[in-house]
N, C-alpha and C positions, 0 to 999 in steps of 0.2 A: 733059377730066380724064383723066389717064393712070393706069395701074395701078401701085401701089406694091409693090415687092418686099418680102417679109418680112425682118425684122431677123435678121442672122446670130447664131448662138449661140456663136461663137468670141470669147472675151473676151481674147485675146492671151496665153493660157497655153500654154507649150510642153509638150506632152505626150510629147515624145520621151524614151524610157527612158534612153538614153545621156547625154543632156543633163542629166537629173535626177541621175544618178550623178556627173557632173562637178561640178554645183553643190553636192552634198553634200560632196564631197572638198574643194572650195574653202572651204566654211564650217568644216569640221573643221580645216583648216590655219590659218585665221584665228584660231580659238579657241586653238589650240596656241601660235601666235605671241604672242597676247596674254598667255597664261599664263606663257610663258617670259620675256617682258618684265618682268612683275611680279616674277618670281623673281630676275631679274638686278638689278632695282632694290633689292629687299630685301637681297640679298647685298652690293651696293655700300654701302648704308646701314649694314649691320652691320659691314663692314670699316672704315668710317670712324668711326662713333659707338660701336662696341662691341657686345657680345652683347645687352645690354638696351636698345639704341637710345638714346633721349633720357634714359632713366633710368640709364644706365651711369655709375658714379662716375668722376671724373677720373683716379683712380689706375689704372683698368682700361681706359682708352681706348687702342687700339693705337697710333695715330699722332695726336699733337696738332697742331693747325693752326699754332700759334705756336712749335713746336719746330723748331729748325734741324737740318739733317742732321749737323752736327758734334756737336751735343749728343746726338742720337740714337745716335751711334756710341760715346759714352762709356760706360764701365762703372763701376759703383759700387765702393765700398771704397777702401782706402788704396793708395798707390802701391807698386810692387814694392820690397822692402827695408824697408818701414815696420814697426817692431817691434810696433805695436798696443798696446792697453790691456787688452783682455779684460774679463771680468766682474769687477766690484768685490766682493770678499768680505772678511770680517773676518779678523783674524789670530788666532793662538792666545792672545795676551795679552788680546784683547777678548772671548774666548769665556767663557761662564758655566761651562762644564764641559768638561773634556778627556777623551776616551775613546781607547782603543787597540783597533783592529780586528785581532784576531789571526788568523793562519793556523792552522786546526785540524789540517790534515794534516801529517805529518812525512816522507812518502815521495812521490816523483814518480809520478804516475798512469801515465806513458808508459813510463819506463825503470826504475822502482822503485828509484831512487837516493835517498839521504838528502838532504833539502833543506838548504841553507846560508842563513844570514841575509844580507840585503842592506839597503841604505839604504831607509828608509821613504818612502812618499809622503804627501802631506798633502791634506786635503779639508775644506772648510767646509760645514756643513749647518745649515739653519734648521729646528728642530723645534718642534712645538706640544705643550706639556705640558698635560694635562687637570688642572683644579683638583681637588685631593684634600682630603678632610676629615681634619684631625689631631685625634685624641682626646687631650686633656691632662688628667691627673689630678693635682690639686693636694693637697698636704698643708699645711693651714693651721696655722702655728705659733701657739701661745698662750702668753701670759705672765701671771703674777698678781702683784699688788702684795702684798708681805708685811705691809704695814701695814693698808690698807683692804680687802684681798682682792679688789680690782677685777681682772677678767680682760680683757686686751687681746688681741684676735685679729687675725691678718693678714687682709688683704683682697686679692681678685683685682682688679687695676687695669684690665683690659681687658674687664670684663663687669659688667652690672648685678646687684644682689643678687637671689638666687633665680631666676636665669635661666641656662639651659644653653648659650646661644649667646653667643659673644664679640661685641664691638662691631663688629669688622670683618666678621664673618659676617652680623650683622644688617643692616649697611649694604648689603652685597652682595645679600642676599635681598630687602630692601625695594626696591632699584633694579630687580632683575629682575622683581618682581611689579608695582610701581606705575608704573614708568617704561617698561619694555620690554613689559609686558603678559603675562608668562608666568604660568601657573597655579601655585598652591601645590604641586599634585601634581608638576608638572614640576621645580620647584625642589627639592622634597624628594627626588625620584629622582636629581637631578643630584648633590646633596651627600650622598646616602645618609643622610638625616635622617628621624626619625619625623614623620609629617604633623602629629600633634597637637602635638608640641613646637614645630614651626615656626609653626603657627597661633596657639598661645597666646602665643608670644614676640612676634609682631607685634601681637597685641591688647594686651599689656602695654606695648609701646612707644607704641601709639596712646593709651592712657590717660595716659601720662606727657607726651605732646605735646598733649593736649587743651586745656590752658590757653593754648597759643599760638594757638588758633583765633580768639579774640577780637581779638588783635593783627593777624592776617592780614585779618580782616574790616574792621577800621578802616583798614588800609593800602589795601584795595581801594576803600573808600568815598571816600577822599581822592585817588585816582588821577584824572588828567585824562581818561583814556580808559578806558572800562569796557565789558565785554561780558558778557551773561548769556544762558543758554539753558535750556530745560526739555524733558524727554523722559520717556516712560513707562519704568518699571524694575520688573522682576519678580525677586523673591528667593525661592527655594524654592517657586515656584508662586504666591506671593502678589503681588498688584498693588501698585504704588507709583509714586513719582515720583523723579526725580533732577534736581537743579539744578546748573548750572555757572556759576561766577562767575570771571572772569579779567580781568587787566590785564597791563601790560608786565612787572611784577615779581611779581604774586601770582596764583596759580591755586588755587581751592578747589572742592570738590564736596560737595553735601549730599544725603542720601537720607531718604526718609520713606515709610512704608507707608500705603496707603489704607485707612482704617477700614471703608469700605463694602465693599471687596473681602473683608476679613476676616469681616465679618458675613455676607456672601453665602456664603462658603466654609463657615462654621459651619452656616448653614441648610441648605445642600446636604448636608452630612455628617449632620445630624439627620434629614433626609428619607430619606437612604439607609439610615441605621440603622433 
């Protein structure tokens, strides 16, 4: 039996300092090459697909794949010498109002000479006029019969009796409030109306239209397709319910306060007092 030599502790690792520096430089260059390749690929993809990549809209794609070189060289617009159409505007005969924009100065600002009149230019402008409230004061003529002494008084045709708002204004206010959902305060501020006058006028119209509710309910019941929904509804802090009934032609809403909530509120107020 022969003597065994001890195992060497050299595991094949190069401990040369210069070799380690060379290996570090090689690894650094490899990482830089990989980073530059990724950057080049991104720039190529951006140049083909656009700034947002696959999300770039077709109108912003720099070069389309199905676009020919001849089409790419074309320029938009009409051919040289084409008169063009320009923006279509209305004429003076179609305008609702004709105004004159006058030159306020009489002397030239540079040489201080008196200005002479020249031919005028024309320009069409679309303007938005804010709706204004017109206050109309009626003098109602009265006549009396000489025989029976009956008095016949003139009536205002475009307003209900004992109401301060005309029918057109009532329709506009009702549409703004019930259809578009604007508050009575906003409508009163828009038309410069007293809030109480607007609220009371809508209540009066509601009372006049109340008999029509039964006819609407009957039309709803006879509709082939109907929908109904219920939700909680609070008015001035009091609990209640709101019901919606709708069909293709009829839409109605009903409100009712909850008596239990009112009793609870009264008991709380009594305890607080």
